[in-house]
N, C-alpha and C positions, 0 to 999 in steps of 0.2 A: 589431163590436168592433174597435178600432184595434190595430195591431201593438204599440204601446207599452203599451196596456192589457193585452194578452195576456202580454207579457213581465213586467210588474209582478206580475200575479196569480200566476203560477207561481213566480217568485222569492220572492215574499212568502209563503214557506212553502207553505200549502195553503188560503189564504183562498178561492180559487175553489171548492174542494170544500166549504168551509164553507157558501158561498152555495147551492151545489147541494143540500146536505143540508137546509138550512133551508127552501128553497122547495118541498120536497115529494117528493124522490126516494124517501124512505121512512124510517121510524123506525129500521130496522136500520142503514142507512147513517149516520144521525145518531149512533147509539150507537157504531158502529165508529169513526167519525171522532173522537168525543170521547175514546175510549180511546186511539187512536193519537196524538192531539195531547198527551194527558197524558204519554205515553211520551217525547215530544220535549222536554218542559219541563226546563230546567236553569237555575236561578237564577244570577245573577252578583253577586259581592261587589265593590263599588267603594267606594273611599275618598270620602266625601262632600265632602272638601276639593278633590277633583280633578274634580268634576262641576259643570256650569254651571246646574243647576236646584236651587233651594232645596227644592222638593217635587216628587215624581214627577208626571209628566203624568197628567191625569185623563181617561181615554177616555170615561167616562160623561157628561162635560160637552162632548164633541165638540171637545176641544182639539187643535190641530195637534201632530203628533209626528214623530219621525224614527226610522229603522231602519237599522242597519248590516247590509248583506247580504254574506256572505262565502262563497266557494267554497274549501274547504280541500283541500290536496293529499294529505291522508291517504287511502290507498286507491289512489292513482295509482302505477303501476309497483310495486305490492306494498308501499308504505310503510305502516307501522303506528304510527309515532311521532306526536307532537303535531301535526306538519305546519305549514304556513304558509298564510296566506290569499291564494292566488294570484289570486283574483278578489275585488275589493272594490267595492261600490257603496253610496252613501248615498241613501236614499229619504226625502223629506219629504212628508207628507200633510197638506193644508190644506183642511178642510171649508169654511172661510170663503171661500177663493178657488176652491173646487171644482176643485182641481188637485193632482196628484202630480208631483213632480220627482225624477228619478233621475240621479245624477251618478256616473260611473265614475271610479275612482282607479287609476292604473297601479301595479302591484305593486312597481315599482322606485323609486317616489317617495321622495326623500331627506328624512326628517323626524326630529324629536326623538321618541324612543321614551319615552313618559311612564312613569315608574316603573322604568326600566332604566338611566337615566343615560347614554345614548349617542344618537348619530344613526345611522340605518341605513335600509334599505329598509322601507317601511311594512308590507309583508307579514310581516316578521319579528316584529312585535309579538305576533302570535298565537302564534308558536313560543316566545317568551320568557315570555308571561303569559296566554295564552288570550284569551277574549272580553273580559275586563275590561280588559286592557292594550290591546287593539285599540280598544275603545270610547273609552278615555281618550286614546289617541294621536290618533285621528281627531277626537275632540271638540276637543282642543287645537289641532290643525292647521287645522281648518275654522272654529274659533271659534263653534261652535253646539253645543247639547246633543245628545247621542246617547242616545235614550230606550230603545231596545230593540235586540236583535241577532237575526239568524237566520243559522245556518251550515249548510252541507250539504257533505259530503265528496265527493271525486271518485268513490269507489265508488258513492255514492248517485246520481250523475249517470248512470252506466252502468246501475244497476238501474232508475232511473226510465224511461230510454229503452226498456229491455227490457219493463218492466211495461206500457207503453202500446202495445207491439207494434212498436216501431221508429218512426222519424220521417223526414220528408222536409225537406231544406233546399235552398236555391238557392245553389250554390257558384260563386264567381267567380274561382277560382284553381286551376290544376293543380299538385298536389304529392303526394309520398309521405311517409307517416308511420307508423312502427311496422308496416311491411309492407303497409299498405293504400294503394291508389292512388285519389286523388280527382280526378275530372274536372270540367270546367266544365259547369254546368247543374244541373238538379234531380237530386239523388241521394238514395237511401234509406239510412239508417244504422241498424245495430243498436247495442247498448250499447257493445261494444268499439270499433266504428268511430267512434261519437260521441266516445268518450274520446280516441281518437287525433286526431280532427278538431279537438277543442278544445285540444289541446296544441301544435300546430305554430305556431312563430313565426319561426324562423331563416330559412326560405325566403320569408317574407312581406316584401314591400318596405315594409309599414307596421309591421313588427315586432310588438311586444306589442299595439299598438292593433288590428292585424289579427286577432290571436288573440282579443282581447276581442269583436270583431265576430262571429267564428265562435261564440264561447260564447253570445252573445245569439241567434244563429240557432238554436242547439240548444235554448235556453230557449223560444224562440218555437215551435219544432216540438213540444216536449213540451206546451206550453200549448195548442196547437191540438188535440192528441189528448185532453188532460185535459178540455177544454171541449166536446168532441164527445160524441155518444151512445156511440160506441165506447169513448171514454175512461172514461165513467161506468160502462160495463159491466165494466170492468177495475179498478174502484175498490179491490178488496181487495189486488191486487198493488201498486197505487200507494201505498196506505196503508202496506203492509209496507215498501216502499222508503223511504218518508218516515220512519216511526218508527224505522227502523234507522240512518238516516244523517243526520237533521236534528236540530239542537238550537236552542232558542230560550228566551228568558226571558219570552215571552208565554204566558199560560195559555189554555186553551180559551175561557174567558169573555172574555178580551181579544180573541181572534180573532173570536168571535161578535159582540161589540160593534162591532168594526171592520166586519165583513161587513154588519151591519144599519144602522149609523149613518153610515158613511163612504163609502157607495156613490157619492154625487155627486162625491166627491174623486177617484174613479177614472175619471170620464168624460173628463177631460183629463189626459194623461200627457206631460210634457215630459222629454226625455232630453238629457243633456249629458255632456261628457268633460273632466276636468281634465287639461290637456295640459302637458307639460314638454319639456325638451331633454336629450338624453343626454349624460353625461360619465363619464369614468373616474377612479377614485380607488383607489390601491393595487391596481391590476389588476382592479377590480370595476366593473361598469357600473351607473350609477344614472340616475334622471330628476330634474332640478331644475326646479321650477315657478317661474316668475317671480312677483314680487310683484303685478304687474298682473293676471295670470291667476288667482292665488289670491284676490285681492280680488274679482275678478269673480264667482267661484263662491261665495265667502262671502256676498256681497251678495245673490245669487240665492237661496240657501238661507235666509238670515235673513229675507228677505221672505216666504218660504213659511211660516216658523215665527212670523211676526209679532214678530220681534225687531228692535229699533231698532239701526241701525249706529252704532257709537261711533267 
C-alpha cells in the first residue's frame, strides 16, 4: 500500500476500519464501528443557492465526489471554542479514473469568506460559520462542488496517537516545541509529543508548508498502526477517539458504500499543494495564490470530478 493511500484512508475518517470490519474481523467490530460512526454524524445546512450541484451526489451510482478534510484547533493548548480549520485538504474521488486526488490548502490563504461578507484567511471560515461556511468558501474558491466534509479536532489527534500506542515518524529537522526536543531521524511520539510536533512552523524554513508536511507524517504514522494487526487489536480505543473528536455529514451507509464500491479509486492517490506567496496587510500575514496556480489546481480537480472547464 502506497504512502498516499495510507494517508488518505486515515484522514478520510475511518474508511480503512470500515473495510477491515466488512472483510471479516468480526461481527462485534462491525457493530461497534456502526455505532461509533453514527455518533460522528452531524448534518450540515447549506443554502442551495450557494452550492454548485443541483442534486446531491449519488454514491450508489458510483459518481465522483469531493470531501473537505479539516483539522480543527479546538482542543489545542486547552482551546474549547469553535476553533479554526488549521489543516484543510480537498479530496476528489473518481471511480471512472480510478484515482483519488488530495490538495492541501494553506490556512492563511486569502479568500472571500462566503456568507460573511469579507476577505480573510480561509481557516477563519470555520470559526465564523462552521462546516457549512467552510464548504461554501472552499467551493467558491476552487470552483468545484464540495459534497461532504470530515473534521477532527486537535485533541482527537492526540487521542488517536495514544489509542494506537504511539507512532514513529522520520524527522528531518531539529527543533524544540512545547518543551519537547525533536532530533533528526526516526523518532517515536506519544499523543502530546505528536501534537507539539504538528504545531511547529516558526523555526521551519518552509513555514506552514513544513508544518503541513509534519502533519501528513503523523497521519501516515497513525494509518500505519491502524492498518496493522496491532492497530486492529486496539480498535475500541481508536473508535472511542474517533467518535469523541470527529464530525462528518456522511452516514455509516455512505462510508460502507464508499468502502465497497470505490476501492479502485484508492489504488492511485495523487497529492498536490495549492501554493501562494506571503504578504502583510494591517500587520497580519496572509498567503496570496496567483491566478495561474489557482487555475492549475481548479483544472486538476474539475477533471477528477468530470466537470467541464468553462
